[in-house]
C-alpha positions as CSV (number, residue, x, y, z in Angstrom):
1,X,99.7,242.0,254.5
2,X,96.6,241.0,256.4
3,X,94.7,243.7,258.2
4,X,93.2,242.0,261.2
5,X,90.4,244.1,262.6
6,X,89.0,241.3,264.7
7,X,90.7,240.9,268.1
8,X,90.5,238.0,270.6
9,X,91.0,240.3,273.6
10,X,89.4,243.7,274.1
11,X,92.4,245.9,274.2
12,X,91.7,249.4,275.6
13,X,94.9,251.3,274.5
14,X,96.6,250.2,271.2
15,X,99.2,251.7,269.0
16,X,98.4,253.0,265.6
17,X,100.1,250.1,263.9
18,X,97.5,247.7,265.3
19,X,94.9,247.9,262.5
20,X,97.5,246.8,260.0
21,X,98.8,244.0,262.0
22,X,97.3,241.3,264.3
23,X,100.2,238.9,264.5
24,X,100.6,239.5,268.2
25,X,97.3,237.5,268.5
26,X,99.0,234.5,266.8
27,X,102.0,234.8,269.2
28,X,99.8,234.1,272.2
29,X,97.5,231.6,270.4
30,X,100.3,229.4,269.3
31,X,102.3,229.8,272.6
32,X,99.7,228.1,274.7
33,X,100.7,224.6,275.8
34,X,98.7,223.0,278.5
35,X,100.1,219.6,279.7
36,X,98.3,216.7,278.1
37,X,99.0,213.0,277.5
38,X,97.4,209.8,278.6
39,X,94.0,209.6,280.2
40,X,95.7,208.8,283.6
41,X,97.7,212.0,283.6
42,X,94.7,214.1,282.3
43,X,92.5,212.7,285.1
44,X,94.9,214.0,287.8
45,X,94.8,217.5,286.4
46,X,97.8,217.2,284.1
47,X,100.3,216.8,286.9
48,X,103.3,215.0,285.6
49,X,106.6,216.8,286.5
50,X,107.4,214.5,289.4
51,X,105.7,211.3,288.1
52,X,107.4,208.6,286.1
53,X,106.4,205.4,284.4
54,X,103.7,207.0,282.1
55,X,103.8,207.5,278.3
56,X,103.0,211.1,278.9
57,X,106.7,211.5,280.0
58,X,107.7,211.3,276.3
59,X,106.4,214.8,275.7
60,X,106.2,215.9,279.4
61,X,109.1,215.3,281.8
62,X,111.4,212.9,279.9
63,X,113.2,212.0,283.2
64,X,110.1,209.9,284.0
65,X,111.1,207.4,281.3
66,X,113.8,206.2,283.6
67,X,111.1,204.6,285.8
68,X,110.0,202.1,283.1
69,X,111.0,198.6,283.8
70,X,109.2,197.1,280.8
71,X,108.2,198.5,277.4
72,X,104.8,199.9,276.6
73,X,102.7,200.9,273.6
74,X,99.8,203.2,274.1
75,X,97.0,204.9,272.1
76,X,94.7,207.6,273.3
77,X,91.3,208.4,271.7
78,X,89.5,211.7,272.5
79,X,86.4,213.8,271.8
80,X,86.1,217.5,272.6
81,X,83.0,219.6,272.9
82,X,83.8,223.3,272.9
83,X,80.8,225.4,274.0
84,X,80.7,229.2,273.8
85,X,78.1,231.5,275.3
86,X,78.3,235.0,273.9
87,X,76.7,238.2,275.2
88,X,76.4,241.4,273.2
89,X,74.1,244.3,274.1
90,X,72.5,242.0,276.7
91,X,71.7,239.4,274.0
92,X,72.9,235.8,274.3
93,X,73.9,233.2,271.7
94,X,75.2,229.7,272.1
95,X,77.7,227.7,270.0
96,X,79.0,224.1,270.2
97,X,81.8,222.5,268.2
98,X,82.7,218.8,268.6
99,X,85.9,217.3,267.4
100,X,87.3,213.8,267.4
101,X,91.1,213.4,267.8
102,X,94.0,211.1,268.6
103,X,95.5,213.0,271.5
104,X,98.4,210.6,272.1
105,X,100.1,207.8,270.3
106,X,103.3,206.6,272.1
107,X,105.8,203.8,272.5
108,X,108.4,203.4,275.2
109,X,111.3,200.9,274.8
110,X,112.7,200.1,278.3
111,X,116.3,199.0,278.7
112,X,116.7,198.4,282.5
113,X,119.8,196.9,284.1
114,X,119.5,193.8,286.2
115,X,119.2,194.1,290.0
116,X,122.6,192.5,290.5
117,X,124.5,194.6,288.0
118,X,126.9,197.1,289.5
119,X,127.2,200.8,288.9
120,X,125.1,203.8,289.5
121,X,123.5,203.7,286.1
122,X,120.5,201.4,286.3
123,X,119.3,201.7,282.7
124,X,116.8,203.8,280.9
125,X,114.2,204.0,278.3
126,X,113.7,205.5,274.8
127,X,110.3,207.0,273.9
128,X,108.7,208.2,270.8
129,X,105.2,209.8,270.8
130,X,102.8,211.8,268.7
131,X,100.8,214.2,270.9
132,X,98.2,216.8,270.2
133,X,99.4,220.0,271.8
134,X,96.6,222.4,270.9
135,X,93.0,222.4,269.6
136,X,91.8,225.4,267.6
137,X,88.4,224.1,266.6
138,X,85.7,226.5,267.7
139,X,82.9,228.8,266.5
140,X,81.5,232.0,268.1
141,X,79.9,235.3,267.3
142,X,76.8,237.3,268.0
143,X,73.5,238.5,266.4
144,X,71.9,241.7,267.7
145,X,68.4,243.0,267.1
146,X,69.4,246.2,269.0
147,X,71.0,249.0,267.1
148,X,74.7,249.3,267.8
149,X,76.5,252.3,269.3
150,X,79.0,252.6,266.6
151,X,79.6,251.4,263.0
152,X,82.7,249.8,261.5
153,X,82.6,252.8,259.1
154,X,83.7,254.9,262.2
155,X,86.8,252.6,262.3
156,X,87.4,253.1,258.6
157,X,87.3,256.9,258.9
158,X,89.7,256.9,261.9
159,X,92.0,254.4,260.2
160,X,92.2,256.3,256.9
161,X,93.3,259.6,258.4
162,X,96.5,260.8,256.8
163,X,96.5,258.3,253.9
164,X,96.6,260.1,250.5
165,X,93.8,259.1,248.1
166,X,96.2,257.8,245.5
167,X,97.4,255.2,248.1
168,X,94.2,254.3,250.0
169,X,93.1,251.4,247.7
170,X,96.0,249.3,248.8
171,X,95.5,250.0,252.5
172,X,94.0,246.7,253.7
173,X,90.4,246.6,254.9
174,X,90.1,250.4,254.9
175,X,91.0,250.3,251.2
176,X,88.1,248.0,250.6
177,X,85.8,250.4,252.4
178,X,87.0,253.2,250.0
179,X,86.5,251.0,247.0
180,X,82.9,250.3,248.1
181,X,82.1,254.0,248.8
182,X,81.6,253.4,252.5
183,X,84.2,256.1,253.1
184,X,85.1,258.9,250.6
185,X,87.7,261.7,250.6
186,X,86.9,265.2,251.8
187,X,87.5,266.7,248.4
188,X,86.9,270.4,249.1
189,X,88.1,272.7,251.9
190,X,85.9,275.0,253.9
191,X,86.0,277.6,251.2
192,X,84.9,275.2,248.5
193,X,88.3,274.8,246.9
194,X,89.3,271.3,245.6
195,X,91.9,269.5,247.7
196,X,94.6,267.8,245.6
197,X,95.2,264.2,246.7
198,X,93.1,264.5,249.9
199,X,94.1,262.5,253.0
200,X,91.0,263.0,255.2
201,X,87.8,260.9,254.7
202,X,84.2,261.0,255.6
203,X,81.0,259.0,254.9
204,X,77.6,259.9,253.5
205,X,76.2,256.9,255.5
206,X,74.2,258.1,258.6
207,X,72.9,256.4,261.7
208,X,74.0,253.3,263.4
209,X,73.4,249.7,262.2
210,X,72.2,246.3,263.5
211,X,75.4,244.1,263.8
212,X,76.2,240.4,263.6
213,X,79.3,238.4,263.2
214,X,80.5,234.8,262.9
215,X,84.0,233.4,263.5
216,X,84.9,229.9,262.7
217,X,88.3,228.5,263.6
218,X,89.8,225.1,262.8
219,X,93.1,223.3,263.2
220,X,95.5,221.9,265.7
221,X,99.1,221.8,266.8
222,X,100.8,218.4,267.1
223,X,104.2,217.3,268.3
224,X,106.4,214.3,267.4
225,X,108.8,213.7,270.4
226,X,111.9,211.6,270.6
227,X,112.9,211.2,274.3
228,X,115.3,209.3,276.6
229,X,115.3,209.0,280.4
230,X,118.0,207.5,282.6
231,X,117.9,206.0,286.1
232,X,120.8,206.5,288.5
233,X,120.6,204.4,291.7
234,X,116.8,204.6,291.6
235,X,117.2,208.0,293.2
236,X,118.0,210.4,290.4
237,X,116.3,210.3,287.0
238,X,117.3,212.6,284.1
239,X,116.0,212.9,280.6
240,X,115.8,215.0,277.5
241,X,113.7,215.1,274.3
242,X,113.5,216.8,270.9
243,X,110.1,217.9,269.8
244,X,109.1,218.4,266.1
245,X,105.9,220.4,266.1
246,X,103.5,220.9,263.2
247,X,100.7,223.5,263.2
248,X,97.7,224.3,261.0
249,X,95.2,227.0,261.7
250,X,92.4,228.6,259.7
251,X,90.0,231.4,260.6
252,X,86.9,232.5,258.6
253,X,85.3,235.6,259.8
254,X,82.2,237.4,258.5
255,X,81.0,240.7,260.0
256,X,77.7,242.3,258.8
257,X,75.9,245.6,259.3
258,X,72.3,246.5,258.4
259,X,71.0,250.0,258.3
260,X,67.4,251.0,258.8
261,X,67.5,254.0,256.5
262,X,69.5,254.3,253.3
263,X,71.5,255.0,251.4
264,X,73.5,251.9,252.6
265,X,71.2,249.0,253.1
266,X,73.8,246.5,254.4
267,X,77.5,245.6,254.2
268,X,79.4,242.4,254.7
269,X,83.1,242.1,255.5
270,X,84.8,238.6,255.1
271,X,88.3,237.6,256.2
272,X,90.0,234.3,255.4
273,X,93.2,233.3,257.1
274,X,95.2,230.1,256.8
275,X,98.5,229.4,258.7
276,X,100.6,226.3,258.7
277,X,104.2,225.5,259.5
278,X,106.5,223.6,261.8
279,X,108.9,224.1,264.7
280,X,111.5,222.6,267.0
281,X,111.9,222.6,270.8
282,X,114.0,220.9,273.4
283,X,112.8,219.5,276.8
284,X,115.0,218.7,279.8
285,X,113.8,217.1,283.0
286,X,114.9,215.8,286.4
287,X,113.2,213.7,289.1
288,X,114.8,213.2,292.5
289,X,113.7,210.7,295.2
290,X,115.0,212.0,298.6
291,X,113.0,209.2,300.3
292,X,111.0,206.3,298.9
293,X,107.6,208.0,299.3
294,X,108.5,211.4,297.8
295,X,109.4,212.5,294.2
296,X,110.6,216.0,293.4
297,X,110.5,217.0,289.7
298,X,111.9,219.8,287.6
299,X,111.2,220.5,283.9
300,X,112.6,223.0,281.4
301,X,110.8,223.5,278.0
302,X,112.7,225.6,275.5
303,X,110.9,228.0,273.2
304,X,109.4,226.4,270.1
305,X,111.1,227.9,267.1
306,X,108.4,228.1,264.5
307,X,108.6,228.9,260.8
308,X,105.1,229.7,259.6
309,X,103.4,230.4,256.2
310,X,100.2,232.3,255.9
311,X,97.6,233.0,253.2
312,X,95.2,235.9,253.8
313,X,92.4,237.5,251.8
314,X,89.5,239.7,252.4
315,X,86.4,241.0,250.6
316,X,83.8,243.7,251.3
317,X,80.3,243.7,249.8
318,X,77.9,246.7,250.1
319,X,74.4,247.2,248.9
320,X,73.0,250.7,248.3
321,X,69.4,251.7,247.5
322,X,70.5,253.1,244.0
323,X,72.0,256.1,245.7
324,X,73.3,258.8,243.4
325,X,76.7,260.0,244.7
326,X,77.1,263.4,243.1
327,X,80.8,263.9,244.0
328,X,81.8,261.1,241.6
329,X,78.7,261.1,239.4
330,X,77.8,257.5,240.1
331,X,74.6,255.6,241.1
332,X,75.5,253.0,243.7
333,X,73.8,249.6,243.9
334,X,75.9,246.4,244.5
335,X,79.5,247.3,245.2
336,X,82.2,244.7,245.9
337,X,85.9,244.8,246.4
338,X,88.6,242.2,247.1
339,X,92.1,242.3,248.5
340,X,94.9,240.3,246.8
341,X,95.7,236.9,248.2
342,X,98.7,237.7,250.5
343,X,101.3,235.0,251.1
344,X,103.7,235.7,253.9
345,X,106.3,233.8,255.8
346,X,107.3,234.6,259.4
347,X,109.0,233.0,262.3
348,X,107.7,232.8,265.9
349,X,109.6,232.1,269.0
350,X,107.2,231.0,271.8
351,X,108.1,231.6,275.5
352,X,110.1,229.0,277.4
353,X,108.4,227.3,280.3
354,X,109.9,226.3,283.7
355,X,108.1,223.9,285.9
356,X,108.5,222.0,289.1
357,X,106.4,219.4,291.0
358,X,106.2,217.0,293.9
359,X,104.5,213.7,294.5
360,X,103.7,212.1,297.9
361,X,103.0,208.4,297.8
362,X,100.5,206.7,300.1
363,X,102.4,203.4,300.2
364,X,101.0,201.3,297.3
365,X,97.5,202.8,297.7
366,X,98.0,205.9,295.6
367,X,99.6,209.4,295.6
368,X,99.0,213.1,295.7
369,X,100.9,215.3,293.2
370,X,101.2,219.0,292.4
371,X,102.9,221.0,289.7
372,X,103.6,224.7,289.2
373,X,104.7,226.4,286.0
374,X,106.1,229.8,285.1
375,X,105.5,231.2,281.5
376,X,106.2,234.7,280.3
377,X,104.0,235.3,277.3
378,X,105.5,238.8,276.8
379,X,108.7,237.0,275.8
380,X,107.3,235.7,272.5
381,X,108.9,237.2,269.4
382,X,108.1,237.5,265.7
383,X,110.4,238.0,262.8
384,X,109.7,238.3,259.0
385,X,111.1,239.6,255.8
386,X,107.5,240.0,254.5
387,X,106.3,242.7,256.9
388,X,107.6,244.8,259.8
389,X,107.1,242.8,263.0
390,X,108.1,245.7,265.2
391,X,104.6,247.0,266.1
392,X,103.5,243.4,266.9
393,X,106.5,242.7,269.1
394,X,105.8,246.0,270.9
395,X,102.2,244.9,271.5
396,X,103.4,241.5,272.8
397,X,105.5,243.3,275.3
398,X,102.8,245.8,276.3
399,X,99.8,243.5,276.4
400,X,101.0,240.1,277.7
401,X,102.5,239.2,281.0
402,X,103.9,236.2,282.9
403,X,101.6,233.6,284.5
404,X,101.9,231.1,287.3
405,X,100.0,227.9,286.5
406,X,99.1,225.4,289.2
407,X,97.9,221.8,289.1
408,X,97.1,219.3,291.7
409,X,95.9,215.7,291.4
410,X,95.4,212.4,293.3
411,X,95.1,208.7,292.6
412,X,93.8,206.0,294.9
413,X,94.1,202.3,294.1
414,X,91.8,199.5,295.1
415,X,93.4,196.3,293.8
416,X,93.6,196.6,290.0
417,X,91.2,199.6,290.0
418,X,92.2,203.2,290.3
419,X,90.2,206.4,291.0
420,X,91.6,209.8,290.0
421,X,90.8,213.5,290.3
422,X,92.5,216.8,289.7
423,X,92.2,220.6,289.5
424,X,94.3,223.2,287.6
425,X,94.4,226.9,287.4
426,X,96.1,228.7,284.5
427,X,96.8,232.4,285.1
428,X,95.5,235.5,283.1
429,X,98.0,236.3,280.3
430,X,96.9,239.9,279.9
431,X,98.8,242.5,281.8
432,X,97.0,245.2,284.0
433,X,93.6,243.8,283.2
434,X,90.5,244.2,285.4
435,X,88.8,241.3,283.5
436,X,89.7,237.8,284.6
437,X,90.8,235.5,281.8
438,X,92.3,232.8,283.9
439,X,91.4,229.1,283.1
440,X,90.0,226.7,285.7
441,X,90.1,222.9,285.0
442,X,88.3,220.1,286.8
443,X,89.1,216.5,285.9
444,X,88.4,212.9,287.1
445,X,88.6,209.4,285.8
446,X,89.4,205.8,286.5
447,X,91.7,203.0,285.3
448,X,91.7,199.2,285.2
449,X,94.9,197.0,285.0
450,X,94.5,193.5,283.6
451,X,97.9,191.7,283.6
452,X,99.8,193.5,280.8
453,X,96.8,195.5,279.5
454,X,95.4,198.7,280.9
455,X,92.3,200.9,280.2
456,X,92.1,204.4,281.5
457,X,89.4,207.0,281.1
458,X,89.3,210.7,281.9
459,X,86.7,213.5,281.7
460,X,88.1,217.0,281.8
461,X,86.3,220.4,281.8
462,X,88.0,223.7,281.3
463,X,86.3,227.1,281.7
464,X,87.6,230.5,280.8
465,X,86.2,233.9,279.7
466,X,87.4,236.4,277.1
467,X,86.3,239.7,275.7
468,X,86.1,240.0,271.9
469,X,86.2,243.3,270.0
470,X,85.1,243.3,266.4
471,X,86.8,246.5,265.6
472,X,88.1,249.5,267.5
473,X,86.8,253.1,267.5
474,X,88.7,255.4,269.8
475,X,87.0,258.2,271.8
476,X,88.8,261.5,272.7
477,X,90.4,259.8,275.7
478,X,91.8,257.0,273.5
479,X,89.5,254.3,274.8
480,X,87.9,251.7,272.5
481,X,84.2,252.3,272.2
482,X,83.7,249.7,269.5
483,X,81.4,246.6,270.1
484,X,82.6,244.3,272.8
485,X,81.3,240.7,273.2
486,X,81.8,238.6,276.3
487,X,82.7,234.9,275.5
488,X,82.2,232.3,278.2
489,X,84.1,229.1,277.0
490,X,83.5,225.6,278.3
491,X,85.6,222.7,276.9
492,X,84.7,219.2,277.9
493,X,87.1,216.4,276.9
494,X,86.5,212.7,277.1
495,X,89.7,210.7,276.8
496,X,90.3,206.9,276.6
497,X,93.8,205.3,276.7
498,X,94.6,201.7,275.9
499,X,98.0,200.5,277.0
500,X,100.0,197.3,276.5
501,X,103.1,196.3,278.4
502,X,105.6,193.9,276.7
């Protein structure tokens, strides 16, 4: 089982199972699902629950497909720049990761009824679309020329407490520290008598180190959606969709320490994690027009039921200054240890989402729209026959909370030209936190309609902050005093959509 000592959020009070787990991080990472779609929808802040007639309805509110009176094919091209500014011990470092993608590829086949045909049912439209749901491509870390206040060896010592020496080698990252002599058993009691199979550990390494770390993540989540939306009397629009989601994620982390005085010169800990899999979800929607200039929308998104496979490995490399370790009669130089390659399968049920929205039309000159969502991240659940998911499910319930997400957008038309703008606020998913991790989004764009052809462009910027803890060391009050790095994230997306009606 992987032993994830690197944590996205700085968690102050964590159960003892934390050091041998880390899947609760995946539960949140893979549950995030911010609305996306065409450049038109992205320019107005992602508002789409009450709007119809856009290819974004295929994966958004499928009821909006009932607005289509003609068929449409659409392709969206995008580029993302993910900037991260990190601060550790008052030292700053900058990272930038650029990524090209195909955020949306969709087709809608409209089957409207004629104006003179009787009956409440006025036709509908089928939609199929491939949409990028999440982007994991980023890099961050820190480099410090200030001596740290703790060492990861402190974490190893705390984590090893109570583990018999004949079992320690198989105990994740702490086992690697034992194999590279960074921690060693307390072999004799206070009276000098040998302790059989000791379960308490110490280290001959003294002082605190310089520290640096680099984390590189790659991957994405994509969804293939099959949707249908129906029109009843041009007043009530209902729809549903089936989503087939694929996910691939990789993380490569390297943490280093360098000591001024021996016997340990430096150490390097590497972790490699690869996750891929697929899942299913269901999406139901409704749009109601009480009057011609008002749309009211509702959307229900089921959990995504994932089945995921992971591959994990780690290694620890330590260099000593030819230190003679008398307890084991060995002279230490280059010491290296590896974990096995762990292959696990687990399932993840992400939280459901409930959303509602309203749109107010300014005649044929444009509209103002707004959406609100509710998501409870503490409802995510893990299950596996490869490991015990109990501690992670407990962390999910204790750490995460529900959020209220809000979006507002507007479009103004001048002949065949449209101007757009939007704003979104996504709530902080961490319960009882004094640190604000909410996400703010600003967007804008324009569109041009030329007969049956349309070009839309959007520019979107998201900003959010997080705290990153490389490892935890608990003080007497149970607080983490390990290194904490602040990450200021800024994602800028440029999106271009080309559409053809037929």
